[in-house]
ZARO-38695 format. One record per residue (C-alpha): x, y, z. Coordinates in Angstrom, 3 decimals, always signed. Each point is the difference from the previous one (the first is absolute). Layout:
ZARO-38695
east, north, up
X, Y, Z
...
***
This chain:
ZARO-38695
east, north, up
-13.198, +10.254, -25.819
+0.305, +1.913, +2.979
-2.351, +1.371, +2.381
-0.224, +3.415, +0.179
-1.918, +1.665, +3.117
-2.001, +3.082, -0.708
-1.634, +2.025, +2.501
-3.754, +0.890, -0.312
-1.002, +3.389, +1.462
-3.647, +0.105, +1.271
-2.038, +3.251, +0.092
-2.071, +1.155, +3.044
-3.061, -0.037, -2.014
+0.829, -4.028, -0.829
+0.066, -0.901, +3.582
-3.718, +0.525, +0.366
-1.233, -3.390, +1.260
-2.157, -2.102, -2.470
-2.272, -2.681, -0.008
+2.923, -2.515, -0.026
+1.345, +1.705, +3.064
-3.230, -0.998, +1.961
+0.800, -3.163, -0.575
+3.358, -0.174, +0.590
-0.293, +1.731, +3.516
-1.620, -2.438, +2.170
+2.580, -2.778, -1.470
+2.870, +2.571, +1.108
-1.620, +0.846, +3.496
-0.867, -3.516, +0.506
+3.417, -1.492, -0.312
+1.958, +2.773, +1.736
-2.350, -0.760, +2.857
+0.479, -3.326, -0.058
+3.948, +0.636, +0.142
-0.928, +2.525, +2.872
-1.551, -3.085, +2.214
+2.640, -2.525, -0.785
+2.691, +2.269, +1.062
-1.426, +1.260, +3.079
-0.423, -3.985, +1.069
+3.881, -0.505, -1.178
+0.778, +2.537, +2.461
-1.887, -1.253, +3.020
+1.815, -1.343, +3.024
+1.333, -3.251, +0.513
-2.193, -1.093, +2.519
-2.898, +0.742, -1.836
+0.820, -2.987, -2.189
+0.452, -2.722, +2.439
-3.336, +1.255, +1.794
-1.901, -0.504, -3.334
+0.747, -3.558, -1.156
-0.716, -1.181, -3.837
-3.849, -0.870, +0.088
-1.585, -2.400, -3.055
-2.871, +1.960, -0.214
-0.489, +1.113, -3.594
-1.048, +3.620, +0.788
+3.137, +0.855, +0.961
+1.435, -0.990, -3.459
+0.098, +3.122, -1.412
+2.264, +1.764, +2.384
+2.393, -3.156, -0.192
+0.082, +0.703, -3.717
+0.653, +3.334, +0.286
+2.676, -0.400, +1.983
+1.644, -2.695, -1.650
-0.414, +1.798, -3.241
+1.730, +3.130, +1.300
+3.168, -1.708, +1.223
+0.026, -1.421, -3.299
-0.015, +2.929, -1.643
+2.354, +1.625, +2.351
+2.434, -2.659, -0.763
-0.491, +0.478, -3.918
+1.084, +3.590, +0.798
+3.013, -1.057, +1.264
+0.361, -3.010, -2.910
+0.269, +2.884, -2.691
+2.456, +2.352, +1.836
+2.000, -2.954, +0.544
-0.076, -1.310, -3.482
+0.494, +3.502, -1.790
+3.487, +0.486, +2.214
+1.148, -3.710, +0.433
-1.173, -1.125, -3.534
+1.386, +3.168, -1.418
+3.264, -0.031, +1.494
+0.535, -3.570, -0.777
-0.577, +0.610, -3.397
+2.064, +3.178, -0.399
+3.159, -1.065, +2.048
+1.906, -3.314, -1.255
+2.049, -0.137, +3.418
-3.532, +0.955, +1.833
-1.426, -3.222, -1.851
+2.886, -2.213, +1.050
-1.857, +0.338, +3.599
-3.253, +1.123, -0.612
-1.525, -2.898, -2.093
+1.704, -2.824, +2.252
-1.366, +1.658, +3.203
-3.523, +0.324, -1.984
+0.448, -3.914, -0.903
+0.405, -0.973, +4.056
-2.774, +2.294, +0.828
-2.584, -1.291, -2.065
+0.825, -3.983, +1.615
-0.334, +1.591, +3.287
-2.912, -1.074, +1.792
-2.578, +2.747, +1.195
+0.095, -1.236, +3.151
+3.853, +0.513, +0.733
-0.427, +3.773, -0.946
-2.871, +0.274, +2.430
+2.329, -1.778, +2.991
+2.499, +2.908, -0.818
-1.841, +3.276, -0.120
-2.652, -0.274, +2.381
+1.874, +0.743, +2.778
+1.487, +2.828, -1.920
-3.294, +1.665, -1.054
-1.865, -0.428, +3.726
+3.003, +1.904, +1.417
-0.414, +2.437, -2.618
-3.407, +0.759, +0.896
-0.437, -1.215, +3.754
-3.418, -0.533, +1.265
-1.786, +0.425, -3.233
-1.347, -2.170, -2.509
+1.816, +1.776, -2.628
+3.075, -1.697, +0.631
-1.363, -3.570, -0.339
-1.737, +1.207, -3.303
+3.301, +1.452, -1.329
+1.211, -3.690, +0.669
-3.053, -1.809, -1.625
+0.490, +2.542, -3.057
+3.704, -0.535, -0.612
-0.745, -3.562, -0.069
-2.548, +0.328, -2.814
+2.409, +2.428, -1.401
+2.576, -3.117, -0.157
-2.494, -2.151, -2.285
-0.726, +2.747, -2.376
+3.179, +2.132, -0.542
+2.397, -2.809, -1.607
-1.774, -0.391, -3.272
-1.066, +3.679, -0.603
+4.195, +0.528, +0.318
+0.678, -2.920, -2.148
-2.681, +1.068, -2.642
+1.287, +3.993, +0.308
+3.559, -1.392, -0.605
-0.892, -2.057, -2.932
-1.949, +2.546, -1.885
+2.881, +2.814, +0.512
+2.773, -2.752, -1.190
-2.273, -0.759, -3.583
-1.016, +3.832, -0.632
+0.145, -0.075, -3.807
+3.345, +1.468, -1.686
-1.433, +2.512, -2.148
-1.943, +1.316, +2.908
+2.890, +0.576, +1.872
+2.034, +1.268, -3.158
-2.918, +2.855, -0.417
+0.352, +0.649, +3.853
+3.481, +0.875, -0.555
+0.016, +1.849, -2.636
-2.788, +2.355, +1.471
+3.254, +0.190, +2.775
-2.102, -1.094, +2.612
+1.292, +0.013, +3.635
-0.326, -3.380, +1.930
-2.949, +1.242, +2.118
-1.892, +1.125, -3.402
+0.947, -3.393, -1.780
-1.348, -2.133, +3.016
-3.491, +2.232, +0.029
-0.694, +0.341, -3.473
+0.805, -3.260, -1.326
+1.238, -2.843, +2.303
-2.665, +0.206, +3.070
-2.703, +0.521, -2.871
+1.446, -3.100, -2.228
-0.138, -2.014, +3.630
-3.288, +1.228, +0.927
-2.284, -2.863, -1.557
+1.787, -2.640, +0.942
+0.005, +1.674, +3.835
-3.262, +0.244, +0.122
-0.828, -3.650, -0.596
+3.094, -0.684, +2.613
-2.197, +2.286, +2.225
-2.890, -1.992, -0.281
+1.595, -3.092, +0.414
+1.787, +0.909, +3.176
-3.097, +1.878, +1.440
-1.869, -3.531, -0.438
+2.980, -2.144, +1.264
+0.094, +2.174, +3.264
-2.775, -1.650, +1.009
+1.486, -3.087, +0.183
+2.166, +1.382, +2.833
-2.592, +2.087, +2.059
-0.795, -3.078, +1.932
+3.401, -0.092, +1.341
+0.500, +4.196, +0.106
-3.000, +0.751, +2.068
+1.162, -2.543, +2.915
+2.918, +1.855, +1.306
+2.020, -2.220, +2.825
+2.529, +1.632, +2.500
+1.354, -2.855, +2.217
-2.745, -1.845, +1.289
-2.708, +2.891, -0.711
-1.895, +0.000, -2.906
-1.435, +3.105, -1.423
-2.792, -0.685, -2.632
-1.109, +3.404, -2.104
-3.596, +0.047, -0.997
-0.300, -0.951, -3.841
-1.450, -2.836, -2.507
+3.726, -1.639, +0.695
-0.847, -0.425, +3.803
-3.834, -0.804, -0.396
+1.174, -2.669, -2.752
+2.545, -1.487, +2.599
-1.929, +0.032, +2.660
-3.141, -1.874, -2.295
+2.728, -2.685, -0.913
+0.563, -0.557, +3.569
-3.397, -0.127, +1.175
-0.731, -2.652, -2.969
-2.623, +2.777, -0.604
-0.712, -0.933, -4.097
-3.127, +2.805, -0.177
+2.470, +2.794, +1.528
+2.653, -1.131, -2.776
-2.377, +0.436, -2.582
-0.832, +3.713, +1.307
+3.422, +0.673, -0.085
+0.829, -1.011, -3.638
-2.931, +1.584, -1.074
+0.826, +3.283, +1.831
+3.515, -0.075, -2.032
-1.896, -0.878, -3.139
-1.909, +3.458, +0.661
+3.086, +1.967, +0.957
+1.534, -1.256, -3.331
-2.577, +0.495, -2.125
-0.042, +3.902, +1.522
+3.435, +0.738, -0.335
+0.346, -1.417, -3.110
-2.609, +2.310, -1.460
+1.369, +3.272, +1.820
+3.716, -0.490, -0.087
+1.239, -2.548, -2.277
-2.159, +0.228, -3.131
+0.547, +3.837, -0.138
+3.516, -0.960, +0.257
+0.068, -2.350, -2.762
-2.058, +2.006, -2.231
+2.691, +2.981, +0.769
+2.897, -1.952, -0.606
-1.181, -1.226, -3.209
+0.925, +3.665, -1.699
+3.939, -1.089, +0.787
-0.101, -2.834, -2.411
+2.981, -0.138, -2.514
-1.503, -0.204, -3.422
-0.421, +1.808, -3.366
-4.008, -0.757, -0.718
-2.770, +0.781, +1.809
-2.363, -2.443, -0.901
-0.280, -1.820, +3.057
-3.230, -0.180, +2.487
+0.973, +1.838, +2.727
-1.149, -1.090, +3.777
-2.528, +2.033, +1.499
-0.606, +1.352, +3.416
-3.296, +1.275, +1.250
+1.701, +2.113, +3.157
+2.574, +1.148, -2.387
-2.343, +1.489, -2.368
-1.984, +1.400, +2.690
+2.841, +1.763, +1.601
+0.881, +1.239, -3.868
-3.433, +1.211, -0.545
-0.023, +2.186, +3.587
+0.976, +3.458, -0.027
+0.614, +1.021, +3.501
+2.067, -2.976, +1.168
+2.003, +0.548, -3.356
+0.629, +3.759, +1.172
+0.640, -1.019, +3.329
+2.540, -2.745, -1.145
+1.899, +2.196, -2.796
+2.693, +1.705, +2.440
+0.908, -3.276, +1.051
+0.240, -0.994, -3.783
+2.131, +2.932, -0.861
+2.121, -0.414, +2.749
+0.857, -3.736, -0.976
+0.229, +1.127, -3.575
+2.766, +2.387, +1.300
+1.666, -2.312, +2.574
+0.238, -2.376, -3.018
+1.866, +2.268, -2.275
+2.722, +1.293, +2.501
+3.158, -0.235, -1.178
+2.805, -1.883, +1.945
+3.113, -0.856, -2.299
+0.083, -3.609, +0.502
+0.538, -0.447, -3.537
+2.652, +2.435, -0.477
-1.981, +1.957, -2.837
+0.624, +3.526, -0.587
-2.293, +2.879, +0.930
-2.819, +0.711, -1.401
-1.615, -3.188, -0.697
+2.475, -0.716, -3.298
+2.369, -2.875, -0.289
+3.291, +0.921, +0.167
+2.492, +0.528, -3.284
+2.065, -2.332, -1.638
+2.971, +1.505, +1.901
-1.554, -0.364, +3.016
-1.091, -3.298, -0.055
+3.547, -1.160, -1.224
+1.498, +2.153, +3.167
-2.100, -2.347, +2.058
+1.391, -3.435, -2.009
+3.319, +1.279, +0.886
-0.528, +0.802, +3.382
-1.589, -3.144, +0.860
+2.804, -1.729, -1.572
+2.385, +1.545, +2.100
-1.700, -0.874, +2.894
-0.162, -3.577, -0.340
+2.439, -0.860, +2.062
-1.613, +1.791, +2.857
-3.483, -1.824, -0.737
+2.002, -3.531, +0.108
+1.204, +1.021, +3.525
-3.441, +0.970, +1.112
-1.417, -2.962, -1.468
+3.194, -2.112, +1.585
-1.210, +1.638, +3.386
-3.945, -0.357, -0.096
+0.588, -3.638, -0.801
+2.100, -0.315, +3.014
-2.147, +1.876, +2.160
-3.073, -2.366, -0.832
+2.613, -2.967, +0.194
+1.059, +0.897, +3.481
-3.793, +0.576, +1.070
-0.878, -3.184, -1.374
+2.319, -1.925, +1.708
-0.927, +1.784, +3.139
-3.360, -0.934, -0.042
+0.764, -3.710, -1.217
+2.464, -0.537, +3.157
-2.720, +1.404, +2.502
-2.433, -2.028, -1.704
+2.290, -3.345, -0.012
+0.862, +1.043, +3.714
-3.997, +0.037, +0.966
-0.953, -3.439, -1.519
+3.114, -1.496, +0.842
-1.073, +0.558, +4.057
-3.058, -2.469, -0.438
+0.425, -1.607, -3.191
+2.755, -2.454, -1.872
+0.811, -1.171, -3.446
-2.516, -2.750, -0.202
-2.492, +3.057, +0.470
+1.681, +1.929, -2.509
-0.133, -3.128, -2.682
-3.799, -0.639, +0.754
-1.009, +3.583, -0.234
+1.796, -0.043, -3.688
-1.698, -2.934, -1.092
-3.360, +0.877, +1.606
+0.705, +3.449, -1.819
+0.835, -2.306, -3.466
-3.455, -1.226, +0.487
-1.845, +3.397, +0.148
+1.781, +1.263, -2.985
-1.069, -2.650, -2.002
-3.531, +0.298, +0.712
+0.197, +3.823, -0.577
+1.039, -0.873, -3.081
-2.196, -2.195, -0.959
-2.483, +2.404, +1.065
+1.279, +2.729, -1.818
+0.084, -1.777, -3.338
-4.081, -1.271, +0.682
-0.896, +3.429, +0.903
+1.289, +1.688, -3.178
-1.164, -2.709, -2.472
-3.644, +0.599, +1.565
+0.303, +3.898, +0.820
+2.058, +1.378, -2.808
-2.192, -0.500, -3.271
-3.194, +0.853, +2.581
+1.654, +3.320, +1.052
+0.694, +0.920, -3.943
-3.248, -0.282, -1.254
-1.304, +1.889, +3.009
+2.113, +2.666, -0.280
-0.577, +0.307, -3.383
-3.608, +1.054, +0.470
-0.534, +2.906, +2.221
-3.561, -0.728, +0.245
+0.528, -3.951, +0.956
+3.150, +1.616, +2.556
-2.971, +2.516, +1.821
-1.829, -2.983, +0.412
+2.242, -2.481, +1.089
+2.099, +2.560, +2.275
-2.377, -0.052, +3.391
+0.019, -3.921, -0.731
+3.487, -0.518, -0.081
+0.438, +2.289, +2.749
-2.154, -1.959, +1.907
+1.858, -3.194, -0.585
+3.211, +1.427, +0.719
-1.143, +1.440, +3.412
-2.036, -3.252, +0.946
+1.982, -1.146, +3.441
+1.539, -3.355, -1.467
+0.285, -1.440, +3.506
-3.751, -0.449, -0.207
+0.625, -2.616, -2.252
+2.533, -1.572, +2.551
-2.890, -1.785, +1.984
-1.303, -1.767, -3.382
+3.187, -1.196, -1.019
+0.873, -1.676, +3.176
-3.360, -1.569, +0.087
+0.596, -1.255, -3.778
+3.499, -1.071, +0.527
-1.108, -2.202, +3.321
-2.970, -1.156, -1.557
+1.346, -1.143, -2.914
+2.828, -1.480, +1.223
+2.362, +2.759, -2.331
+3.675, +0.758, +0.461
+0.255, +3.481, +1.334
+3.505, +0.180, -1.786
-1.391, +0.192, -3.163
-3.931, +1.534, +0.911
+1.213, +2.802, +1.968
+1.983, +1.437, -2.192
-2.829, +1.915, -2.038
-0.777, +1.820, +3.208
+3.283, +1.975, -0.597
-0.846, +1.446, -3.222
-4.148, +0.821, +0.805
+1.317, +3.507, +0.929
+3.096, +0.778, -2.031
-1.353, -1.190, -3.404
-2.085, +3.384, -0.352
+3.471, +1.652, -0.284
+0.501, -1.376, -3.659
-3.690, +0.322, -1.369
+0.267, +4.345, +1.217
+3.301, -0.274, -1.510
-1.124, -1.439, -2.761
-3.054, +2.386, -0.659
+1.884, +3.083, +0.899
+2.689, -1.203, -2.734
-2.992, -0.788, -2.747
-2.039, +3.023, +0.966
+3.256, +2.229, -0.452
+0.765, -1.306, -3.495
+0.191, +2.107, -2.688
-3.117, +0.140, -2.373
+2.095, +0.827, -3.186
+2.372, -3.739, +0.631
-3.634, -1.376, +0.184
-0.928, +1.325, -3.302
+3.073, -0.673, -1.865
-0.027, -3.775, +1.381
-3.378, +0.266, -1.558
+1.005, +1.405, -3.671
+2.747, -2.650, -0.107
-2.400, -2.506, +0.794
+1.863, -1.745, +3.105
-2.243, -2.018, +1.616
-0.251, -3.399, +2.641
+3.217, -1.002, +1.499
+2.003, +2.349, -1.823
-1.801, +3.148, +1.046
+0.688, -1.462, +3.400
+3.781, -0.968, -0.934
+0.565, +3.279, -1.425
-1.973, +3.063, +1.062
-1.786, -0.622, +3.715
+2.007, -2.022, +1.526
+3.022, +2.275, -0.727
-2.005, +2.809, +0.954
-1.564, -0.686, +3.525
+3.434, -2.124, +0.867
+1.312, +2.636, +2.575
-3.462, +0.159, +1.388
+0.320, -3.668, +0.472
+3.169, -0.108, +1.430
-0.672, +2.590, +2.827
-3.533, -2.102, +0.919
+1.953, -3.338, -0.335
+2.783, +1.480, +2.256
-2.459, +1.264, +3.058
-2.300, -3.086, -0.671
+3.457, -2.162, +0.927
+0.685, +2.067, +2.670
-3.088, +0.020, +1.543
-0.403, -3.732, -0.601
+3.003, -0.479, +2.255
-1.394, +2.225, +2.606
-3.094, -1.837, -0.010
+1.551, -3.636, +0.153
+0.176, +0.704, +3.360
-3.605, -0.291, +0.957
-0.979, -1.873, -2.764
+2.312, -3.232, +0.541
-0.903, +0.007, +3.578
-4.066, +0.049, +0.322
-2.344, -0.776, +2.836
-3.994, -0.383, +0.695
-0.657, -0.819, +3.503
+1.825, -2.681, +1.667
+1.037, -0.786, -3.995
+3.463, +1.260, -1.119
+1.891, -0.994, -3.319
+3.572, +0.752, -0.961
+1.971, -0.278, -3.302
+3.462, -0.202, +0.022
+1.255, +3.392, -1.255
+1.949, +2.636, +1.427
-3.695, +1.991, +0.856
-0.709, -2.800, +2.161
+3.765, -0.078, +1.563
-0.446, +3.582, +1.003
-3.409, -0.469, +1.307
+0.462, -2.919, +2.204
+3.280, +1.824, +1.273
-2.354, +3.397, +0.649
-2.499, -2.686, +1.901
+2.825, -0.984, +2.161
+1.347, +3.145, +0.579
+3.778, -0.902, -1.615
+1.052, +3.241, -0.553
+3.616, -1.358, -1.667
-1.986, -2.359, -2.632
-2.906, +2.775, -0.548
+3.594, +2.195, -1.154
+1.167, -2.848, -2.153
-3.003, -0.817, -1.732
-0.831, +4.160, -0.862
+3.632, -0.284, -0.977
+0.026, -2.885, -2.123
-3.332, +1.241, -1.763
+1.867, +3.523, -0.602
+2.849, -1.767, -1.384
-1.712, -2.166, -2.369
-2.686, +3.008, -1.277
+2.862, +2.013, -0.647
+1.777, -2.627, -1.904
-3.159, -0.975, -2.134
-0.355, +3.943, -0.450
+3.890, +0.481, -1.352
+0.199, -3.382, -2.085
-3.289, +0.450, -1.549
-2.133, +2.876, +0.452
+2.606, +2.847, -0.473
+1.550, -1.404, -3.139
-3.762, -0.196, -0.976
-0.233, +3.811, +0.902
+3.391, +0.701, -1.857
-1.493, -1.448, -3.356
-3.198, +2.145, +0.471
+1.855, +2.771, +0.422
+2.568, -0.965, -3.137
-2.293, -1.559, -2.459
-3.599, +0.650, +0.734
-0.495, +3.743, +0.428
-2.779, +1.756, -2.309
+2.962, +2.319, -1.995
***
């Protein structure tokens, strides 16, 4: 099926408010007021932040929670724009994918603190004397914790659109623009929504780092839950830590009900299936606004505009005018033209490969020159050996997390009512700052004289294992109901059901979750392989601990060496394992 948008006209007599509008109006006004208040505070003079340090009074937490939530929502909007542009370009252009996908592999492995150090001066100079510069730096840091898994999810969905749906779009003569908005984007939407939830939750882990902006010897601490939590940890105030965690829980419950639950219920209509016997997820907010008159009439012009934009005809695909497929003679002429242009295409490919090679050689030489200024071959060997140790940890942890969360995710995804109940808890667990458990790990390892190389390893996966769970839930939720009924009619059960039905169905989604969980684990190794509580510090042998130690010493050549080795290992690991599995999913595990 191809999703066809239809315009709905609203008569003037249908715009009269009803009782549902009376309920919805305070909700809308309240949300707009909160956004206005938070937006005004974000544009205050920069001196006002220094004049009002973070206070651990619990009464200030509502305002702090509002500020942090607005930063995360702004980062989410930026991540969506990045996803639609970046992932679409990578999926549609073979030449672009050769550059964009490896770059995405590197971007997800670079620590968030690395982005802050390179961008904070730029944003502060962009808005001198205003808090908005520091706010933009914090939003960008949160963006770097949200965007990569969303881009991978959207890319995977665009590459695995069922062939029969693509043939239908081609038969109707859809242009590239029409095909994207009426087929590909709706097909990718269910998986993207679940990855948005994971990104929003994962952003809480980096809020602590992003709300403390350091410029030279000066630190700008922005009001927020993250800075409140950091101050509570610094003062060892367990009561304040508890208040911060409670505030996080309430905020997660709020945006789950007001944002993500309506999105999940709305995106469910884009599932690819031929039968409709499946129980659909529900949302009281979505039901409320669907029953209103005034708000539906108010949004009707916007809906018509979006509908018209999605049906604009841009001749990306070269179809004939009038929305009809080209005749046979036209297709033969195009095929002949492509054959005649094969040599120029190869020449363009050769030039593109040469350009990438030159750019890569220049970047590599610049990096080697900088590293050589303060590190030798012995340091390179040490970094590579420690990178192998971290790689082993990542592989073992991804396998262990997959064995646990794949079955759990399938059970949740196949039951919409269970998914509705589990959704807030899963978001809270994914948002729970894993660094709060580091003191427990330190005390336990020291108390029982355990090996840090072994017992610090689980800390790497605490915050990233949820990528696997959320993507598997998305895959199971999008699994066609008609295929489930066919498996039941053929009495396929037990291990055969997992092997031949469910695992192939969720495999593309699982690969996306595993890729992002793997990249996140490499990122988390920098804090998980070197933990500290009070005067006690523990370090595991690994590349993350190497980078953390070099950062503490201010040894920039070794910092760059460690990050370069990490990026190289991530690229090789993705190229040799994950991307072949992506290609296998595209060839063999499409729905049609």
